[in-house]
C-alpha positions as a Markdown table, in Angstrom:
| # | Residue | x | y | z |
|---|---|---|---|---|
| 1 | Met | -2.1 | -7.7 | 33.0 |
| 2 | Thr | -0.8 | -11.1 | 32.0 |
| 3 | Asp | 0.3 | -11.9 | 28.4 |
| 4 | Glu | -2.5 | -14.4 | 28.1 |
| 5 | Lys | -5.1 | -11.8 | 29.1 |
| 6 | Leu | -3.7 | -9.2 | 26.8 |
| 7 | Leu | -3.5 | -11.6 | 23.9 |
| 8 | Ser | -7.1 | -12.6 | 24.4 |
| 9 | Arg | -8.0 | -9.1 | 23.1 |
| 10 | Ile | -6.8 | -10.1 | 19.7 |
| 11 | Ser | -9.0 | -12.1 | 17.4 |
| 12 | Ile | -8.3 | -13.9 | 14.1 |
| 13 | Asn | -11.3 | -14.8 | 12.0 |
| 14 | Pro | -11.1 | -15.6 | 8.2 |
| 15 | Lys | -14.4 | -13.7 | 7.8 |
| 16 | Val | -13.1 | -10.5 | 9.3 |
| 17 | Met | -10.5 | -8.4 | 7.5 |
| 18 | Thr | -9.5 | -11.4 | 5.4 |
| 19 | Gly | -8.2 | -13.2 | 8.5 |
| 20 | Lys | -5.8 | -10.6 | 9.7 |
| 21 | Pro | -5.4 | -10.3 | 13.5 |
| 22 | Val | -7.8 | -7.6 | 14.8 |
| 23 | Ile | -8.7 | -6.1 | 18.1 |
| 24 | Lys | -11.6 | -8.2 | 19.3 |
| 25 | Gly | -15.0 | -6.7 | 18.5 |
| 26 | Thr | -13.5 | -4.2 | 15.9 |
| 27 | Arg | -12.3 | -4.2 | 12.4 |
| 28 | Leu | -9.0 | -2.5 | 13.5 |
| 29 | Thr | -6.1 | -4.7 | 12.6 |
| 30 | Val | -3.0 | -5.1 | 14.7 |
| 31 | Glu | -1.1 | -4.0 | 11.6 |
| 32 | Phe | -3.1 | -0.8 | 11.4 |
| 33 | Ile | -2.5 | 0.1 | 15.0 |
| 34 | Leu | 1.2 | -0.6 | 14.8 |
| 35 | Asn | 1.5 | 1.5 | 11.6 |
| 36 | Leu | -0.1 | 4.4 | 13.4 |
| 37 | Leu | 2.4 | 4.1 | 16.3 |
| 38 | Ala | 5.3 | 3.7 | 13.9 |
| 39 | His | 4.3 | 6.9 | 12.1 |
| 40 | Gly | 4.2 | 8.9 | 15.3 |
| 41 | Ala | 0.7 | 8.7 | 16.6 |
| 42 | Thr | 0.6 | 8.5 | 20.4 |
| 43 | Ile | -1.6 | 6.1 | 22.3 |
| 44 | Glu | -3.7 | 9.0 | 23.5 |
| 45 | Gln | -4.3 | 10.2 | 19.9 |
| 46 | Ile | -5.3 | 6.7 | 18.8 |
| 47 | Leu | -7.7 | 6.3 | 21.8 |
| 48 | Ala | -9.2 | 9.7 | 21.1 |
| 49 | Glu | -9.8 | 8.8 | 17.4 |
| 50 | Tyr | -11.2 | 5.3 | 17.9 |
| 51 | Glu | -13.9 | 5.4 | 20.6 |
| 52 | Gly | -14.1 | 2.2 | 22.6 |
| 53 | Leu | -10.5 | 1.3 | 22.3 |
| 54 | Thr | -8.5 | 0.9 | 25.5 |
| 55 | Arg | -4.8 | 1.3 | 26.3 |
| 56 | Ser | -4.8 | -2.5 | 26.9 |
| 57 | Asp | -6.0 | -3.0 | 23.3 |
| 58 | Ile | -3.0 | -1.1 | 22.0 |
| 59 | Gln | -0.7 | -2.9 | 24.4 |
| 60 | Ala | -2.2 | -6.2 | 23.1 |
| 61 | Cys | -1.3 | -5.2 | 19.5 |
| 62 | Ile | 2.3 | -4.6 | 20.5 |
| 63 | Leu | 2.6 | -7.8 | 22.5 |
| 64 | Phe | 1.0 | -9.8 | 19.6 |
| 65 | Ala | 3.6 | -8.4 | 17.2 |
| 66 | Ser | 6.4 | -9.2 | 19.7 |
| 67 | Lys | 5.2 | -12.8 | 20.2 |
| 68 | Thr | 4.8 | -13.2 | 16.4 |
| 69 | Leu | 8.4 | -12.2 | 15.8 |
| 70 | Glu | 9.9 | -14.3 | 18.5 |
| 71 | Asn | 10.4 | -17.3 | 16.3 |
| 72 | Thr | 11.0 | -15.5 | 13.1 |
| 73 | Leu | 14.3 | -14.8 | 11.4 |
| 74 | Phe | 14.3 | -11.1 | 10.7 |
| 75 | Met | 16.2 | -9.8 | 7.7 |
| 76 | Pro | 16.8 | -6.1 | 7.6 |
| 77 | Leu | 15.7 | -4.3 | 4.4 |
| 78 | Glu | 19.3 | -3.2 | 3.7 |
| 79 | Met | 22.4 | -5.2 | 4.5 |
| 80 | Glu | 25.2 | -3.2 | 6.1 |
| 81 | Thr | 28.7 | -3.6 | 4.8 |
| 82 | Ala | 31.7 | -3.3 | 7.0 |
């Protein structure tokens, strides 16, 4: 699936979840899905818990985050010292 097609699964509407990006047709934010993945939930577990979600929806969340960070200077939470 192309980036454009995946990203079309993400919606931003100021009237839904205060304008946070969500999976289109849901109130599940990209942030929420990424947080589940970061804390060890598998794609299969997420799909089982949230009926109607697809693997492509979750891939869209990951791609959205990746594209969002492309042009952002990321600062680690803790600076390493040599």
